[in-house]
KEVO-824626 format. One record per residue (C-alpha): x negated, y negated, z; residue number from 1; residue in one letter. Coordinates in nm, 2 decimals. Example, Ala and Ser with C-alpha at 12.3 -4.5 7.8 and 13.67 -1.06 7.14 Angstrom:
<rs>
<r xx="-1.23" yy="0.45" zz="0.78" pos="1" code="a"/>
<r xx="-1.37" yy="0.11" zz="0.71" pos="2" code="s"/>
</rs>
This chain:
<rs>
<r xx="-11.08" yy="-10.54" zz="12.47" pos="1" code="x"/>
<r xx="-11.24" yy="-10.87" zz="12.57" pos="2" code="x"/>
<r xx="-11.29" yy="-10.97" zz="12.21" pos="3" code="x"/>
<r xx="-10.93" yy="-10.89" zz="12.10" pos="4" code="x"/>
<r xx="-10.69" yy="-11.18" zz="12.11" pos="5" code="x"/>
<r xx="-10.41" yy="-11.18" zz="12.37" pos="6" code="x"/>
<r xx="-10.06" yy="-11.09" zz="12.26" pos="7" code="x"/>
<r xx="-9.72" yy="-11.09" zz="12.43" pos="8" code="x"/>
<r xx="-9.61" yy="-10.76" zz="12.58" pos="9" code="x"/>
<r xx="-9.46" yy="-10.54" zz="12.31" pos="10" code="x"/>
<r xx="-9.25" yy="-10.23" zz="12.38" pos="11" code="x"/>
<r xx="-9.17" yy="-9.93" zz="12.17" pos="12" code="x"/>
<r xx="-8.81" yy="-9.93" zz="12.04" pos="13" code="x"/>
<r xx="-8.62" yy="-9.65" zz="12.21" pos="14" code="x"/>
<r xx="-8.47" yy="-9.51" zz="11.89" pos="15" code="x"/>
<r xx="-8.80" yy="-9.42" zz="11.73" pos="16" code="x"/>
<r xx="-9.03" yy="-9.19" zz="11.93" pos="17" code="x"/>
<r xx="-9.39" yy="-9.09" zz="11.87" pos="18" code="x"/>
<r xx="-9.45" yy="-8.78" zz="11.67" pos="19" code="x"/>
<r xx="-9.50" yy="-8.48" zz="11.91" pos="20" code="x"/>
<r xx="-9.76" yy="-8.34" zz="11.68" pos="21" code="x"/>
<r xx="-9.94" yy="-8.44" zz="11.36" pos="22" code="x"/>
<r xx="-10.17" yy="-8.28" zz="11.11" pos="23" code="x"/>
<r xx="-10.51" yy="-8.29" zz="11.29" pos="24" code="x"/>
<r xx="-10.71" yy="-8.19" zz="10.98" pos="25" code="x"/>
<r xx="-10.87" yy="-8.51" zz="10.84" pos="26" code="x"/>
<r xx="-10.79" yy="-8.62" zz="10.49" pos="27" code="x"/>
<r xx="-11.10" yy="-8.58" zz="10.27" pos="28" code="x"/>
<r xx="-10.93" yy="-8.64" zz="9.93" pos="29" code="x"/>
<r xx="-11.14" yy="-8.90" zz="9.75" pos="30" code="x"/>
<r xx="-10.98" yy="-9.24" zz="9.70" pos="31" code="x"/>
<r xx="-10.97" yy="-9.41" zz="9.36" pos="32" code="x"/>
<r xx="-11.16" yy="-9.73" zz="9.33" pos="33" code="x"/>
<r xx="-10.84" yy="-9.94" zz="9.32" pos="34" code="x"/>
<r xx="-10.72" yy="-9.77" zz="9.64" pos="35" code="x"/>
<r xx="-11.05" yy="-9.82" zz="9.81" pos="36" code="x"/>
<r xx="-11.05" yy="-10.19" zz="9.73" pos="37" code="x"/>
<r xx="-10.69" yy="-10.23" zz="9.85" pos="38" code="x"/>
<r xx="-10.76" yy="-10.05" zz="10.18" pos="39" code="x"/>
<r xx="-11.07" yy="-10.25" zz="10.25" pos="40" code="x"/>
<r xx="-10.89" yy="-10.58" zz="10.18" pos="41" code="x"/>
<r xx="-10.61" yy="-10.49" zz="10.41" pos="42" code="x"/>
<r xx="-10.82" yy="-10.36" zz="10.70" pos="43" code="x"/>
<r xx="-11.04" yy="-10.67" zz="10.68" pos="44" code="x"/>
<r xx="-10.74" yy="-10.90" zz="10.71" pos="45" code="x"/>
<r xx="-10.59" yy="-10.71" zz="11.00" pos="46" code="x"/>
<r xx="-10.92" yy="-10.70" zz="11.20" pos="47" code="x"/>
<r xx="-10.98" yy="-11.07" zz="11.14" pos="48" code="x"/>
<r xx="-10.63" yy="-11.13" zz="11.27" pos="49" code="x"/>
<r xx="-10.68" yy="-10.94" zz="11.60" pos="50" code="x"/>
<r xx="-11.04" yy="-11.03" zz="11.67" pos="51" code="x"/>
<r xx="-11.14" yy="-11.32" zz="11.45" pos="52" code="x"/>
<r xx="-11.44" yy="-11.10" zz="11.34" pos="53" code="x"/>
<r xx="-11.54" yy="-11.01" zz="10.99" pos="54" code="x"/>
<r xx="-11.58" yy="-10.65" zz="10.89" pos="55" code="x"/>
<r xx="-11.92" yy="-10.60" zz="10.72" pos="56" code="x"/>
<r xx="-11.95" yy="-10.40" zz="10.40" pos="57" code="x"/>
<r xx="-12.19" yy="-10.15" zz="10.58" pos="58" code="x"/>
<r xx="-11.96" yy="-10.10" zz="10.88" pos="59" code="x"/>
<r xx="-11.85" yy="-9.74" zz="10.94" pos="60" code="x"/>
<r xx="-11.48" yy="-9.80" zz="10.86" pos="61" code="x"/>
<r xx="-11.58" yy="-9.91" zz="10.51" pos="62" code="x"/>
<r xx="-11.80" yy="-9.61" zz="10.47" pos="63" code="x"/>
<r xx="-11.51" yy="-9.39" zz="10.57" pos="64" code="x"/>
<r xx="-11.28" yy="-9.55" zz="10.31" pos="65" code="x"/>
<r xx="-11.55" yy="-9.50" zz="10.04" pos="66" code="x"/>
<r xx="-11.60" yy="-9.14" zz="10.13" pos="67" code="x"/>
<r xx="-11.96" yy="-9.20" zz="10.25" pos="68" code="x"/>
<r xx="-12.11" yy="-9.04" zz="10.57" pos="69" code="x"/>
<r xx="-12.01" yy="-9.24" zz="10.88" pos="70" code="x"/>
<r xx="-12.00" yy="-9.23" zz="11.26" pos="71" code="x"/>
<r xx="-11.64" yy="-9.22" zz="11.38" pos="72" code="x"/>
<r xx="-11.74" yy="-9.34" zz="11.73" pos="73" code="x"/>
<r xx="-11.84" yy="-9.67" zz="11.59" pos="74" code="x"/>
<r xx="-11.50" yy="-9.71" zz="11.43" pos="75" code="x"/>
<r xx="-11.33" yy="-9.63" zz="11.76" pos="76" code="x"/>
<r xx="-11.54" yy="-9.90" zz="11.93" pos="77" code="x"/>
<r xx="-11.45" yy="-10.15" zz="11.66" pos="78" code="x"/>
<r xx="-11.07" yy="-10.09" zz="11.68" pos="79" code="x"/>
<r xx="-10.98" yy="-10.06" zz="12.05" pos="80" code="x"/>
<r xx="-10.65" yy="-10.24" zz="11.99" pos="81" code="x"/>
<r xx="-10.53" yy="-9.94" zz="11.78" pos="82" code="x"/>
<r xx="-10.56" yy="-9.73" zz="12.10" pos="83" code="x"/>
<r xx="-10.35" yy="-9.97" zz="12.31" pos="84" code="x"/>
<r xx="-9.97" yy="-9.92" zz="12.30" pos="85" code="x"/>
<r xx="-9.89" yy="-10.29" zz="12.32" pos="86" code="x"/>
<r xx="-10.11" yy="-10.37" zz="12.02" pos="87" code="x"/>
<r xx="-9.99" yy="-10.08" zz="11.82" pos="88" code="x"/>
<r xx="-9.63" yy="-10.19" zz="11.83" pos="89" code="x"/>
<r xx="-9.73" yy="-10.55" zz="11.77" pos="90" code="x"/>
<r xx="-9.91" yy="-10.42" zz="11.46" pos="91" code="x"/>
<r xx="-9.61" yy="-10.22" zz="11.35" pos="92" code="x"/>
<r xx="-9.38" yy="-10.52" zz="11.36" pos="93" code="x"/>
<r xx="-9.62" yy="-10.77" zz="11.21" pos="94" code="x"/>
<r xx="-9.79" yy="-10.55" zz="10.95" pos="95" code="x"/>
<r xx="-9.50" yy="-10.33" zz="10.85" pos="96" code="x"/>
<r xx="-9.57" yy="-10.36" zz="10.47" pos="97" code="x"/>
<r xx="-9.93" yy="-10.23" zz="10.53" pos="98" code="x"/>
<r xx="-9.84" yy="-9.93" zz="10.75" pos="99" code="x"/>
<r xx="-9.89" yy="-9.67" zz="10.48" pos="100" code="x"/>
<r xx="-10.23" yy="-9.80" zz="10.38" pos="101" code="x"/>
<r xx="-10.36" yy="-9.82" zz="10.74" pos="102" code="x"/>
<r xx="-10.23" yy="-9.47" zz="10.81" pos="103" code="x"/>
<r xx="-10.42" yy="-9.36" zz="10.50" pos="104" code="x"/>
<r xx="-10.74" yy="-9.51" zz="10.64" pos="105" code="x"/>
<r xx="-10.72" yy="-9.36" zz="10.99" pos="106" code="x"/>
<r xx="-10.61" yy="-9.02" zz="10.86" pos="107" code="x"/>
<r xx="-10.98" yy="-8.99" zz="10.75" pos="108" code="x"/>
<r xx="-11.13" yy="-9.08" zz="11.09" pos="109" code="x"/>
<r xx="-11.15" yy="-8.88" zz="11.42" pos="110" code="x"/>
<r xx="-11.04" yy="-9.05" zz="11.74" pos="111" code="x"/>
<r xx="-10.71" yy="-9.21" zz="11.63" pos="112" code="x"/>
<r xx="-10.45" yy="-8.94" zz="11.70" pos="113" code="x"/>
<r xx="-10.28" yy="-9.17" zz="11.95" pos="114" code="x"/>
<r xx="-10.25" yy="-9.44" zz="11.69" pos="115" code="x"/>
<r xx="-10.13" yy="-9.21" zz="11.41" pos="116" code="x"/>
<r xx="-9.86" yy="-9.05" zz="11.63" pos="117" code="x"/>
<r xx="-9.71" yy="-9.39" zz="11.69" pos="118" code="x"/>
<r xx="-9.71" yy="-9.53" zz="11.34" pos="119" code="x"/>
<r xx="-9.61" yy="-9.22" zz="11.15" pos="120" code="x"/>
<r xx="-9.24" yy="-9.22" zz="11.27" pos="121" code="x"/>
<r xx="-9.21" yy="-9.58" zz="11.13" pos="122" code="x"/>
<r xx="-9.35" yy="-9.47" zz="10.80" pos="123" code="x"/>
<r xx="-9.09" yy="-9.19" zz="10.79" pos="124" code="x"/>
<r xx="-8.82" yy="-9.45" zz="10.85" pos="125" code="x"/>
<r xx="-8.96" yy="-9.68" zz="10.57" pos="126" code="x"/>
<r xx="-8.96" yy="-9.38" zz="10.33" pos="127" code="x"/>
<r xx="-8.60" yy="-9.30" zz="10.42" pos="128" code="x"/>
<r xx="-8.50" yy="-9.66" zz="10.36" pos="129" code="x"/>
<r xx="-8.67" yy="-9.65" zz="10.02" pos="130" code="x"/>
<r xx="-8.49" yy="-9.33" zz="9.94" pos="131" code="x"/>
<r xx="-8.15" yy="-9.47" zz="10.04" pos="132" code="x"/>
<r xx="-8.22" yy="-9.78" zz="9.82" pos="133" code="x"/>
<r xx="-8.31" yy="-9.56" zz="9.53" pos="134" code="x"/>
<r xx="-8.00" yy="-9.34" zz="9.58" pos="135" code="x"/>
<r xx="-7.78" yy="-9.66" zz="9.58" pos="136" code="x"/>
<r xx="-7.93" yy="-9.79" zz="9.26" pos="137" code="x"/>
<r xx="-7.68" yy="-9.80" zz="8.97" pos="138" code="x"/>
<r xx="-7.74" yy="-9.85" zz="8.60" pos="139" code="x"/>
<r xx="-7.53" yy="-9.98" zz="8.32" pos="140" code="x"/>
<r xx="-7.38" yy="-9.69" zz="8.12" pos="141" code="x"/>
<r xx="-7.50" yy="-9.83" zz="7.79" pos="142" code="x"/>
<r xx="-7.86" yy="-9.85" zz="7.91" pos="143" code="x"/>
<r xx="-7.83" yy="-9.49" zz="8.03" pos="144" code="x"/>
<r xx="-7.69" yy="-9.36" zz="7.71" pos="145" code="x"/>
<r xx="-7.93" yy="-9.55" zz="7.48" pos="146" code="x"/>
<r xx="-8.22" yy="-9.33" zz="7.58" pos="147" code="x"/>
<r xx="-8.17" yy="-8.98" zz="7.46" pos="148" code="x"/>
<r xx="-8.43" yy="-8.71" zz="7.52" pos="149" code="x"/>
<r xx="-8.31" yy="-8.49" zz="7.24" pos="150" code="x"/>
<r xx="-8.61" yy="-8.43" zz="7.01" pos="151" code="x"/>
<r xx="-8.39" yy="-8.50" zz="6.71" pos="152" code="x"/>
<r xx="-8.34" yy="-8.85" zz="6.84" pos="153" code="x"/>
<r xx="-8.69" yy="-8.91" zz="6.97" pos="154" code="x"/>
<r xx="-8.91" yy="-8.81" zz="6.68" pos="155" code="x"/>
<r xx="-8.76" yy="-9.06" zz="6.42" pos="156" code="x"/>
<r xx="-8.84" yy="-9.34" zz="6.66" pos="157" code="x"/>
<r xx="-9.22" yy="-9.28" zz="6.62" pos="158" code="x"/>
<r xx="-9.21" yy="-9.46" zz="6.29" pos="159" code="x"/>
<r xx="-9.10" yy="-9.78" zz="6.46" pos="160" code="x"/>
<r xx="-9.43" yy="-9.80" zz="6.65" pos="161" code="x"/>
<r xx="-9.75" yy="-9.95" zz="6.50" pos="162" code="x"/>
<r xx="-10.04" yy="-9.74" zz="6.63" pos="163" code="x"/>
<r xx="-10.14" yy="-9.40" zz="6.77" pos="164" code="x"/>
<r xx="-10.17" yy="-9.53" zz="7.13" pos="165" code="x"/>
<r xx="-9.81" yy="-9.65" zz="7.13" pos="166" code="x"/>
<r xx="-9.69" yy="-9.33" zz="6.96" pos="167" code="x"/>
<r xx="-9.87" yy="-9.10" zz="7.20" pos="168" code="x"/>
<r xx="-9.75" yy="-9.29" zz="7.51" pos="169" code="x"/>
<r xx="-9.39" yy="-9.29" zz="7.39" pos="170" code="x"/>
<r xx="-9.39" yy="-8.92" zz="7.31" pos="171" code="x"/>
<r xx="-9.56" yy="-8.82" zz="7.64" pos="172" code="x"/>
<r xx="-9.28" yy="-9.00" zz="7.83" pos="173" code="x"/>
<r xx="-8.99" yy="-8.86" zz="7.62" pos="174" code="x"/>
<r xx="-9.06" yy="-8.54" zz="7.44" pos="175" code="x"/>
<r xx="-9.16" yy="-8.34" zz="7.75" pos="176" code="x"/>
<r xx="-9.05" yy="-8.35" zz="8.11" pos="177" code="x"/>
<r xx="-9.14" yy="-8.71" zz="8.21" pos="178" code="x"/>
<r xx="-9.44" yy="-8.72" zz="8.44" pos="179" code="x"/>
<r xx="-9.58" yy="-9.03" zz="8.61" pos="180" code="x"/>
<r xx="-9.77" yy="-9.25" zz="8.36" pos="181" code="x"/>
<r xx="-10.06" yy="-9.23" zz="8.61" pos="182" code="x"/>
<r xx="-10.11" yy="-8.86" zz="8.52" pos="183" code="x"/>
<r xx="-10.18" yy="-8.95" zz="8.15" pos="184" code="x"/>
<r xx="-10.37" yy="-9.27" zz="8.23" pos="185" code="x"/>
<r xx="-10.62" yy="-9.05" zz="8.42" pos="186" code="x"/>
<r xx="-10.65" yy="-8.78" zz="8.15" pos="187" code="x"/>
<r xx="-11.00" yy="-8.74" zz="7.99" pos="188" code="x"/>
<r xx="-11.09" yy="-8.53" zz="7.69" pos="189" code="x"/>
<r xx="-11.30" yy="-8.22" zz="7.77" pos="190" code="x"/>
<r xx="-11.47" yy="-7.97" zz="7.53" pos="191" code="x"/>
<r xx="-11.35" yy="-7.65" zz="7.71" pos="192" code="x"/>
<r xx="-11.11" yy="-7.53" zz="7.97" pos="193" code="x"/>
<r xx="-11.21" yy="-7.71" zz="8.29" pos="194" code="x"/>
<r xx="-11.36" yy="-7.51" zz="8.57" pos="195" code="x"/>
<r xx="-11.41" yy="-7.57" zz="8.95" pos="196" code="x"/>
<r xx="-11.71" yy="-7.79" zz="8.89" pos="197" code="x"/>
<r xx="-11.52" yy="-8.08" zz="8.72" pos="198" code="x"/>
<r xx="-11.43" yy="-8.40" zz="8.90" pos="199" code="x"/>
<r xx="-11.07" yy="-8.34" zz="9.01" pos="200" code="x"/>
<r xx="-11.00" yy="-8.71" zz="9.06" pos="201" code="x"/>
<r xx="-10.92" yy="-8.70" zz="8.68" pos="202" code="x"/>
<r xx="-10.70" yy="-8.48" zz="8.46" pos="203" code="x"/>
<r xx="-10.83" yy="-8.32" zz="8.14" pos="204" code="x"/>
<r xx="-10.71" yy="-8.25" zz="7.79" pos="205" code="x"/>
<r xx="-10.82" yy="-7.95" zz="7.58" pos="206" code="x"/>
<r xx="-10.66" yy="-7.76" zz="7.31" pos="207" code="x"/>
<r xx="-10.30" yy="-7.87" zz="7.35" pos="208" code="x"/>
<r xx="-10.31" yy="-7.85" zz="7.73" pos="209" code="x"/>
<r xx="-10.34" yy="-8.12" zz="7.99" pos="210" code="x"/>
<r xx="-10.49" yy="-7.98" zz="8.31" pos="211" code="x"/>
<r xx="-10.35" yy="-8.20" zz="8.59" pos="212" code="x"/>
<r xx="-10.54" yy="-8.23" zz="8.91" pos="213" code="x"/>
<r xx="-10.50" yy="-8.60" zz="9.02" pos="214" code="x"/>
<r xx="-10.13" yy="-8.62" zz="9.10" pos="215" code="x"/>
<r xx="-9.91" yy="-8.75" zz="9.38" pos="216" code="x"/>
<r xx="-9.80" yy="-8.42" zz="9.52" pos="217" code="x"/>
<r xx="-10.16" yy="-8.28" zz="9.50" pos="218" code="x"/>
<r xx="-10.04" yy="-7.97" zz="9.30" pos="219" code="x"/>
<r xx="-10.23" yy="-7.85" zz="9.00" pos="220" code="x"/>
<r xx="-10.03" yy="-7.82" zz="8.68" pos="221" code="x"/>
<r xx="-10.12" yy="-7.68" zz="8.34" pos="222" code="x"/>
<r xx="-9.91" yy="-7.89" zz="8.09" pos="223" code="x"/>
<r xx="-9.87" yy="-7.74" zz="7.75" pos="224" code="x"/>
<r xx="-9.80" yy="-8.01" zz="7.49" pos="225" code="x"/>
<r xx="-9.57" yy="-7.96" zz="7.19" pos="226" code="x"/>
<r xx="-9.72" yy="-7.96" zz="6.85" pos="227" code="x"/>
<r xx="-9.56" yy="-8.30" zz="6.76" pos="228" code="x"/>
<r xx="-9.78" yy="-8.48" zz="7.01" pos="229" code="x"/>
<r xx="-10.12" yy="-8.33" zz="6.92" pos="230" code="x"/>
<r xx="-10.19" yy="-8.54" zz="6.60" pos="231" code="x"/>
<r xx="-10.18" yy="-8.87" zz="6.81" pos="232" code="x"/>
<r xx="-10.45" yy="-8.76" zz="7.05" pos="233" code="x"/>
<r xx="-10.80" yy="-8.89" zz="6.97" pos="234" code="x"/>
<r xx="-11.05" yy="-8.64" zz="7.11" pos="235" code="x"/>
<r xx="-11.35" yy="-8.86" zz="7.02" pos="236" code="x"/>
<r xx="-11.29" yy="-9.10" zz="7.31" pos="237" code="x"/>
<r xx="-11.35" yy="-9.04" zz="7.68" pos="238" code="x"/>
<r xx="-10.98" yy="-9.07" zz="7.77" pos="239" code="x"/>
<r xx="-10.69" yy="-8.97" zz="7.56" pos="240" code="x"/>
<r xx="-10.59" yy="-9.34" zz="7.54" pos="241" code="x"/>
<r xx="-10.93" yy="-9.47" zz="7.45" pos="242" code="x"/>
<r xx="-11.29" yy="-9.52" zz="7.58" pos="243" code="x"/>
<r xx="-11.19" yy="-9.68" zz="7.91" pos="244" code="x"/>
<r xx="-10.95" yy="-9.62" zz="8.19" pos="245" code="x"/>
<r xx="-10.65" yy="-9.84" zz="8.11" pos="246" code="x"/>
<r xx="-10.56" yy="-10.07" zz="8.41" pos="247" code="x"/>
<r xx="-10.23" yy="-9.97" zz="8.57" pos="248" code="x"/>
<r xx="-10.08" yy="-10.32" zz="8.51" pos="249" code="x"/>
<r xx="-10.16" yy="-10.29" zz="8.13" pos="250" code="x"/>
<r xx="-10.00" yy="-9.95" zz="8.08" pos="251" code="x"/>
<r xx="-9.68" yy="-10.06" zz="8.27" pos="252" code="x"/>
<r xx="-9.65" yy="-10.35" zz="8.04" pos="253" code="x"/>
<r xx="-9.72" yy="-10.14" zz="7.73" pos="254" code="x"/>
<r xx="-9.44" yy="-9.90" zz="7.83" pos="255" code="x"/>
<r xx="-9.19" yy="-10.18" zz="7.87" pos="256" code="x"/>
<r xx="-9.30" yy="-10.33" zz="7.54" pos="257" code="x"/>
<r xx="-9.27" yy="-9.99" zz="7.35" pos="258" code="x"/>
<r xx="-8.93" yy="-9.91" zz="7.48" pos="259" code="x"/>
<r xx="-8.79" yy="-10.26" zz="7.42" pos="260" code="x"/>
<r xx="-8.92" yy="-10.23" zz="7.06" pos="261" code="x"/>
<r xx="-8.73" yy="-9.91" zz="7.01" pos="262" code="x"/>
<r xx="-8.42" yy="-9.95" zz="7.23" pos="263" code="x"/>
<r xx="-8.39" yy="-10.32" zz="7.29" pos="264" code="x"/>
<r xx="-8.44" yy="-10.27" zz="7.67" pos="265" code="x"/>
<r xx="-8.77" yy="-10.28" zz="7.86" pos="266" code="x"/>
<r xx="-8.74" yy="-9.94" zz="8.03" pos="267" code="x"/>
<r xx="-9.01" yy="-9.90" zz="8.29" pos="268" code="x"/>
<r xx="-9.18" yy="-9.57" zz="8.38" pos="269" code="x"/>
<r xx="-8.98" yy="-9.50" zz="8.69" pos="270" code="x"/>
<r xx="-8.65" yy="-9.56" zz="8.52" pos="271" code="x"/>
<r xx="-8.75" yy="-9.33" zz="8.23" pos="272" code="x"/>
<r xx="-8.83" yy="-9.05" zz="8.48" pos="273" code="x"/>
<r xx="-8.50" yy="-9.10" zz="8.66" pos="274" code="x"/>
<r xx="-8.31" yy="-9.09" zz="8.33" pos="275" code="x"/>
<r xx="-8.50" yy="-8.77" zz="8.22" pos="276" code="x"/>
<r xx="-8.41" yy="-8.61" zz="8.55" pos="277" code="x"/>
<r xx="-8.05" yy="-8.71" zz="8.49" pos="278" code="x"/>
<r xx="-8.05" yy="-8.59" zz="8.13" pos="279" code="x"/>
<r xx="-8.20" yy="-8.26" zz="8.25" pos="280" code="x"/>
<r xx="-7.93" yy="-8.21" zz="8.52" pos="281" code="x"/>
<r xx="-7.65" yy="-8.29" zz="8.27" pos="282" code="x"/>
<r xx="-7.76" yy="-8.10" zz="7.97" pos="283" code="x"/>
<r xx="-7.97" yy="-7.80" zz="8.07" pos="284" code="x"/>
<r xx="-7.93" yy="-7.47" zz="8.25" pos="285" code="x"/>
<r xx="-8.02" yy="-7.42" zz="8.61" pos="286" code="x"/>
<r xx="-8.33" yy="-7.23" zz="8.51" pos="287" code="x"/>
<r xx="-8.44" yy="-7.51" zz="8.27" pos="288" code="x"/>
<r xx="-8.37" yy="-7.77" zz="8.54" pos="289" code="x"/>
<r xx="-8.60" yy="-7.59" zz="8.78" pos="290" code="x"/>
<r xx="-8.87" yy="-7.55" zz="8.52" pos="291" code="x"/>
<r xx="-8.85" yy="-7.92" zz="8.43" pos="292" code="x"/>
<r xx="-8.86" yy="-8.03" zz="8.79" pos="293" code="x"/>
<r xx="-9.18" yy="-7.85" zz="8.84" pos="294" code="x"/>
<r xx="-9.32" yy="-7.99" zz="8.52" pos="295" code="x"/>
<r xx="-9.23" yy="-8.34" zz="8.64" pos="296" code="x"/>
<r xx="-9.42" yy="-8.28" zz="8.97" pos="297" code="x"/>
<r xx="-9.10" yy="-8.25" zz="9.18" pos="298" code="x"/>
<r xx="-8.93" yy="-7.99" zz="9.40" pos="299" code="x"/>
<r xx="-8.58" yy="-7.91" zz="9.29" pos="300" code="x"/>
<r xx="-8.43" yy="-8.11" zz="9.57" pos="301" code="x"/>
<r xx="-8.66" yy="-8.41" zz="9.49" pos="302" code="x"/>
<r xx="-8.56" yy="-8.39" zz="9.13" pos="303" code="x"/>
<r xx="-8.19" yy="-8.38" zz="9.21" pos="304" code="x"/>
<r xx="-8.22" yy="-8.68" zz="9.44" pos="305" code="x"/>
<r xx="-8.41" yy="-8.86" zz="9.16" pos="306" code="x"/>
<r xx="-8.11" yy="-8.85" zz="8.93" pos="307" code="x"/>
<r xx="-7.83" yy="-9.11" zz="8.87" pos="308" code="x"/>
<r xx="-7.48" yy="-9.00" zz="8.95" pos="309" code="x"/>
</rs>
């Protein structure tokens, strides 16, 4: 610890205790390039702050983030402050916004059970705060009522859009249970039903089905598309939206632009999902609500909590 800067004593708040047990199995799920870059940027900043040392691109912690072979003992030696209670709680207080990302890094590396047990309760608290904020969110009734998910209201709006990309994106977010835009952004065309040899960091479209592997809840889903969507899918490109993976920032802006063009309000992807969950709860049977929740990538409880009152 000689090379780690000195800090004032930092004590654990009494109302948040360390986890008694955590999942010891390491996370081996590959990270997307954007996530890798974000994790690397964050851990370099934190390490520089505590040691005034730079992390090199060939250090083992970087290899761990990239999914390359690495020696965990070298990582333990590099981050002794994450095994010291005073520094852990200093980190929690000063780097609260980065807790999830750092937990994601060290869930891939042996030797950091002590650290993970102490930061995971704080992540739980942050998640609960975010849930409470979402539950407290209100929406103007006219904005809620403008967006109908009835196919008879949805399909005529397609003519208001100028190209297949806009039409496809609009229908995927309204004509079927609304999944995260990420699921469609990562969907590639494929020439047959995918088997276990495919790269599961992507999703795949073939013959009216989107086979979803890369999703937030890590659950595979076979999404059957309605016939009205199929004409707008170009199977001659690598992805269903074109030859390249569309940046997240771009697709978020496109969604707002499309919905403002149709409804006069820039609905974002999260708001559309919440409105669909609300529509489902208010207009469908219990059986249909459960089916739609699964299709959205939710449990029934998650789906109910996602709705507006």
